[in-house]
C-alpha positions, 0 to 999 in steps of 0.5 A: 499500499505504501508504494502504491500511494508514493507512486500516486503521489509521484504521478497526479497532478499536485493541483487536485486535492487528494490526501496526503503520505503523512504518518500517523501514530500507533497506541504504543507510539511506534509510527506506521502510514505510507511516508514519514512527515516532518509535521506531528500527525494530526492523530497525537493530539492530547484528549483529557481520556488520552493518558500521554502525548509527547511533542518536541517542539526543540532540539531533536533528543532522546526520549524513553518510555516504559510501562511503569512496574513491568519495564516494558519499554515502548520508546527508547530513541531519538526524536525529531522537532516536530514528531509526536507519540500518542500512548494509550496505556497507563501507567507509564515512566517517562524520561526526555534527555531535554526536558526543553524540547518536549512538551508532555501531556498527560491527560489532556494536561500539559505539564511544566517544561523543563530546563534546555539541555537537562534531564526531564521526568515524568510518570503517568498514572493509571486512572 
């Protein structure tokens, strides 16, 4: 399906409206879709029911998200500027190498940003 979207995007008339090849986020914070996007996907929006949304608003930074209690790693790597991840489970433990580069929203509440260049940690409780 991704190859078809790519061929259609390359051969279609750009003046015609149509779908764009943006990436979407799954509940485990991994990427799927036909093409990577430099902008945060629309699906990674914070709602009061969403346990965690992380959006990189500054420099790319390493982010680690684990399931609290089990230690299962959901994310461990660099997220680029404007990249966002959404998680639909809790409890979670979140660590960002540069707390000033990320916006963290827990159950719809934007958390205070940390200092640029300083490590940040957040906990997402189970509801």
